[in-house]
C-alpha positions as CSV (number, residue, x, y, z in Angstrom):
1,X,120.5,172.8,108.8
2,X,122.1,174.9,106.1
3,X,124.3,172.0,104.9
4,X,123.6,170.9,101.4
5,X,123.2,167.1,100.8
6,X,125.1,165.2,98.0
7,X,123.5,161.8,97.4
8,X,125.6,159.2,95.5
9,X,123.5,156.4,94.0
10,X,125.8,153.4,94.1
11,X,123.1,151.3,92.5
12,X,123.2,153.6,89.4
13,X,127.0,153.5,89.5
14,X,127.1,149.7,89.4
15,X,124.4,149.6,86.7
16,X,126.6,151.9,84.6
17,X,129.6,149.6,85.1
18,X,127.5,146.6,84.2
19,X,126.2,148.3,81.0
20,X,129.7,149.2,79.9
21,X,131.0,145.8,80.8
22,X,128.3,144.2,78.6
23,X,129.4,146.5,75.7
24,X,133.1,145.7,76.2
25,X,133.0,141.9,75.6
26,X,136.3,141.6,77.5
27,X,137.5,142.3,81.1
28,X,136.3,145.6,82.4
29,X,138.2,147.6,85.0
30,X,137.3,150.9,86.6
31,X,139.0,154.2,86.9
32,X,138.7,155.6,90.5
33,X,141.3,158.3,90.5
34,X,140.7,161.7,92.1
35,X,138.7,160.0,94.9
36,X,136.4,158.3,92.4
37,X,135.9,161.5,90.4
38,X,135.0,163.4,93.6
39,X,132.3,160.9,94.7
40,X,134.3,159.0,97.3
41,X,136.6,156.0,96.5
42,X,136.0,154.5,100.0
43,X,132.4,153.7,99.0
44,X,132.6,153.6,95.2
45,X,135.5,151.2,94.8
46,X,134.0,148.4,97.0
47,X,130.7,148.7,95.2
48,X,132.5,148.2,91.8
49,X,134.6,145.3,93.2
50,X,131.4,143.6,94.5
51,X,129.9,144.0,91.0
52,X,132.9,142.2,89.5
53,X,135.6,144.8,88.7
54,X,139.1,143.3,89.4
55,X,141.4,146.0,88.0
56,X,141.3,149.6,89.2
57,X,143.2,152.6,87.9
58,X,144.5,155.7,89.9
59,X,146.7,158.6,88.9
60,X,149.2,158.5,91.8
61,X,150.9,155.9,93.9
62,X,149.5,157.7,97.0
63,X,146.0,157.1,95.7
64,X,146.9,153.5,95.0
65,X,148.1,152.9,98.5
66,X,144.9,154.4,100.0
67,X,142.8,152.3,97.6
68,X,144.6,149.1,98.7
69,X,143.6,149.9,102.3
70,X,140.0,150.1,101.1
71,X,139.9,147.0,98.8
72,X,142.3,144.7,100.6
73,X,144.4,142.1,98.7
74,X,143.3,140.8,95.4
75,X,142.3,143.4,92.9
76,X,145.0,144.9,90.7
77,X,145.6,148.6,91.2
78,X,147.4,150.3,88.3
79,X,149.1,153.7,88.7
80,X,149.0,155.9,85.5
81,X,151.9,158.1,86.6
82,X,154.2,155.0,86.7
83,X,157.1,154.6,89.1
84,X,158.2,158.1,90.3
85,X,161.0,158.9,92.6
86,X,159.8,158.3,96.1
87,X,157.1,155.8,95.0
88,X,159.1,152.6,95.7
89,X,157.9,151.8,99.2
90,X,154.3,152.6,98.3
91,X,154.4,150.3,95.2
92,X,156.0,147.5,97.2
93,X,153.9,147.7,100.3
94,X,150.6,148.2,98.6
95,X,151.3,145.8,95.7
96,X,150.6,148.4,93.1
97,X,151.2,148.1,89.3
98,X,153.0,151.2,88.0
99,X,152.3,151.9,84.4
100,X,155.8,152.6,83.3
101,X,156.0,155.7,81.1
102,X,159.7,155.9,80.1
103,X,163.0,154.1,80.0
104,X,164.1,156.1,83.1
105,X,161.1,154.8,85.0
106,X,161.8,151.3,83.8
107,X,165.4,151.5,85.0
108,X,164.1,152.9,88.4
109,X,161.7,150.0,88.7
110,X,164.2,147.3,87.8
111,X,166.8,148.7,90.2
112,X,164.5,149.2,93.2
113,X,161.9,146.4,92.8
114,X,163.3,143.9,90.3
115,X,160.7,141.2,91.0
116,X,157.7,143.5,91.3
117,X,154.9,143.6,88.7
118,X,154.6,146.5,86.3
119,X,152.6,147.6,83.3
120,X,153.6,149.7,80.2
121,X,152.0,152.9,79.0
122,X,152.5,153.8,75.3
123,X,152.1,157.1,73.6
124,X,150.0,156.3,70.5
125,X,149.7,160.0,69.5
126,X,148.3,161.9,72.5
127,X,151.7,163.2,73.5
128,X,150.9,163.3,77.2
129,X,152.2,160.1,79.0
130,X,153.8,156.9,77.7
131,X,156.7,155.6,75.7
132,X,157.0,156.8,72.1
133,X,157.6,154.1,69.4
134,X,161.4,154.3,69.3
135,X,161.7,154.2,73.1
136,X,159.3,151.2,73.3
137,X,161.1,149.4,70.5
138,X,164.4,149.7,72.4
139,X,162.8,148.4,75.6
140,X,161.3,145.4,73.8
141,X,164.9,144.3,73.1
142,X,165.8,144.2,76.7
143,X,165.5,141.0,78.7
144,X,163.2,141.7,81.7
145,X,162.6,139.5,84.8
146,X,159.0,139.2,83.8
147,X,156.6,140.5,81.2
148,X,154.3,143.5,81.8
149,X,150.9,142.6,83.3
150,X,149.3,145.2,81.0
151,X,150.2,147.4,78.0
152,X,148.0,150.4,77.5
153,X,147.5,153.7,75.7
154,X,145.0,156.4,75.8
155,X,142.7,157.9,73.1
156,X,142.7,161.6,72.7
157,X,139.4,162.1,70.8
158,X,137.2,159.1,71.7
159,X,134.3,161.4,72.7
160,X,134.2,162.4,69.0
161,X,133.4,159.1,67.2
162,X,134.1,160.4,63.7
163,X,137.4,162.1,64.6
164,X,140.2,160.7,62.4
165,X,142.6,160.6,65.4
166,X,140.7,157.5,66.7
167,X,141.6,155.3,63.8
168,X,145.1,156.7,63.7
169,X,145.8,155.9,67.3
170,X,144.2,152.5,66.9
171,X,146.6,151.6,64.1
172,X,149.6,153.0,66.0
173,X,148.7,151.0,69.1
174,X,148.2,147.8,67.1
175,X,151.6,148.3,65.3
176,X,153.3,149.0,68.7
177,X,151.9,146.0,70.4
178,X,151.8,143.4,67.6
179,X,153.0,140.1,68.9
180,X,153.3,141.1,72.5
181,X,152.6,138.5,75.2
182,X,150.5,140.7,77.5
183,X,147.0,141.9,77.8
184,X,146.3,145.3,76.1
185,X,144.0,148.2,77.0
186,X,143.2,151.2,74.8
187,X,139.7,152.3,75.7
188,X,138.2,154.3,78.5
189,X,134.5,155.1,78.3
190,X,134.6,156.8,74.9
191,X,136.7,154.0,73.4
192,X,134.2,151.4,74.6
193,X,131.5,153.2,72.7
194,X,133.7,153.2,69.5
195,X,133.2,149.4,69.2
196,X,135.0,146.1,69.7
197,X,138.0,147.0,67.5
198,X,139.1,149.3,70.3
199,X,138.5,147.0,73.3
200,X,141.4,144.5,73.2
201,X,141.7,142.5,76.5
202,X,140.7,145.1,79.0
203,X,138.7,148.3,79.0
204,X,138.9,150.9,81.8
205,X,135.7,153.1,82.0
206,X,135.9,156.3,84.0
207,X,133.5,159.2,83.5
208,X,130.7,156.9,82.2
209,X,130.6,155.1,85.5
210,X,129.7,158.4,87.2
211,X,126.8,159.3,84.9
212,X,128.3,161.7,82.4
213,X,129.1,162.0,78.6
214,X,130.0,160.4,76.4
215,X,127.9,157.5,77.8
216,X,124.5,158.8,76.8
217,X,122.7,155.9,78.4
218,X,124.3,156.4,81.8
219,X,122.1,156.5,84.9
220,X,122.3,159.5,87.2
221,X,124.7,158.9,90.0
222,X,125.1,162.3,91.8
223,X,122.1,164.2,93.3
224,X,122.6,167.5,95.0
225,X,119.9,169.2,97.2
226,X,120.6,172.7,98.6
227,X,118.7,174.2,101.5
228,X,116.9,177.5,101.3
229,X,118.1,179.8,104.1
230,X,115.9,182.8,103.4
231,X,113.3,184.2,101.0
232,X,112.6,187.8,100.3
233,X,110.2,189.9,98.2
234,X,111.7,192.3,95.7
235,X,110.1,195.3,94.1
236,X,110.9,196.3,90.5
237,X,114.4,197.9,90.3
238,X,115.9,196.0,93.2
239,X,119.1,194.0,92.6
240,X,120.5,190.7,93.9
241,X,124.1,189.9,94.8
242,X,127.5,191.4,94.2
243,X,127.9,193.9,91.5
244,X,124.1,194.5,90.9
245,X,124.3,192.2,87.9
246,X,120.6,191.2,88.1
247,X,117.8,193.6,88.6
248,X,114.1,192.7,89.1
249,X,111.8,194.1,86.4
250,X,108.7,193.0,88.2
251,X,107.7,192.0,91.7
252,X,109.8,189.0,92.5
253,X,110.4,186.4,95.2
254,X,114.1,185.3,95.7
255,X,115.4,182.3,97.6
256,X,118.9,182.4,99.0
257,X,120.4,178.9,99.1
258,X,123.3,177.6,101.1
259,X,126.1,176.8,98.6
260,X,128.5,178.6,96.3
261,X,131.8,178.3,94.5
262,X,133.4,177.1,97.7
263,X,131.3,174.0,97.2
264,X,132.4,173.5,93.6
265,X,129.5,175.3,92.0
266,X,131.5,177.0,89.3
267,X,130.9,180.8,89.3
268,X,130.8,181.0,85.5
269,X,127.7,178.8,85.3
270,X,125.5,181.4,87.0
271,X,123.9,183.2,84.1
272,X,122.7,180.0,82.4
273,X,121.9,177.7,85.2
274,X,118.7,176.7,86.9
275,X,117.8,174.8,90.1
276,X,114.7,172.6,90.4
277,X,111.8,172.5,92.8
278,X,110.4,169.1,91.9
279,X,109.8,169.3,88.2
280,X,109.8,173.1,88.0
281,X,113.0,174.9,87.2
282,X,114.1,178.1,88.9
283,X,116.7,180.4,87.5
284,X,119.9,181.6,89.3
285,X,119.9,185.4,89.6
286,X,122.9,187.5,90.4
287,X,126.4,186.2,90.9
288,X,127.2,182.9,92.5
289,X,129.2,183.8,95.6
290,X,131.3,181.8,97.9
291,X,128.6,180.3,100.1
292,X,125.3,181.7,98.7
293,X,123.2,181.8,95.5
294,X,120.1,183.7,94.7
295,X,117.3,181.9,92.9
296,X,114.1,183.3,91.4
297,X,111.1,181.4,92.8
298,X,108.5,183.9,91.9
299,X,106.5,181.3,89.9
300,X,106.3,178.8,92.7
301,X,103.1,178.5,94.7
302,X,104.9,178.1,97.9
303,X,108.4,178.5,99.3
304,X,110.5,175.3,99.0
305,X,112.7,174.1,101.8
306,X,115.4,173.1,99.3
307,X,116.2,173.2,95.6
308,X,118.0,170.5,93.5
309,X,121.0,171.4,91.4
310,X,121.9,167.8,90.3
311,X,119.5,164.9,89.7
312,X,117.4,163.3,87.1
313,X,116.2,166.8,85.9
314,X,119.7,168.1,85.4
315,X,123.0,166.3,84.8
316,X,126.6,167.2,85.4
317,X,126.9,167.8,81.7
318,X,124.1,170.4,81.7
319,X,126.0,172.3,84.4
320,X,129.3,171.8,82.5
321,X,127.8,173.3,79.4
322,X,126.6,176.3,81.4
323,X,130.1,176.9,82.8
324,X,131.9,176.3,79.5
325,X,133.6,173.2,80.8
326,X,133.2,169.4,81.0
327,X,131.4,167.0,83.4
328,X,134.8,165.8,84.8
329,X,135.5,169.3,86.2
330,X,132.0,169.6,87.7
331,X,132.3,166.2,89.5
332,X,135.8,166.6,90.7
333,X,135.1,170.2,92.0
334,X,132.3,169.1,94.4
335,X,133.4,170.4,97.7
336,X,133.9,168.7,101.1
337,X,131.1,170.7,102.9
338,X,128.3,168.6,101.6
339,X,126.6,166.0,103.8
340,X,127.2,162.9,101.7
341,X,124.7,160.1,101.6
342,X,125.2,156.8,99.8
343,X,122.2,154.7,98.6
344,X,122.2,151.2,97.1
345,X,123.2,149.1,95.4
């Protein structure tokens, strides 16, 4: 078979949630938007629920409705985008909690689902989603049928512990929520690591669950093994791949492996990236193409059947650094051609 295999270690994922939960000292939810960061919400979310997560976060109402089918009744499912036009039936039928981002969304929610639960998202300085202080102050004066089930904001620079924006947003969030009768949430993974002042009543880890920075102690969750289709011997002066970007300066043995940028292996990472044969690293040579990659295996004693791109030897962050991006993009770019295998917990 030429199909690469992506193994998702649910035991490692649960261990990461448990470790972040222990650091939180309060209720710990879980962010499973974008199909659990590309690793499959259908398997990831139930594993987290079995570990004790009772509040889940998604980006869209459509994601929330799909997640309700997976989890069944019970866990809260909060929708970061709030109550958008066309969301009413999804919110009602799937019992979702829209995180209201504006007065207009609040009006829509009250008019269409007056007795349905909701949360509030505040803008504490990121200028992305949420009510600004003046808008929130005006809403607090309005008599609502029920209080919000959660009031949240989002940190812009939590992956940089010494960044002054963290303390600034914390102060703003405290000032905006002082005296409110509702649970509060400010911290995703990075905020959890900033300490208890940032935790409030609920934390909502995302990227740390899946084995990436800024959670340095995270266990590896994604493992990617790619089959070798063919090997060939090169003489000095021969080239590999499109554009002749790599030329052999000595007799070489090159493996062609069955994956490429159509599988989410970002083309820009090629010049700085290695694959692994056991504990031996093997450099990518030539350009990453849509379905194929050349790898120098000249130093191996025998031809491997497959090579590993992700695993304990090399994390999503290593690949992200090579591509000039972040681990989030690497994970969420993983394609749908992989044979997916789940292990544990």
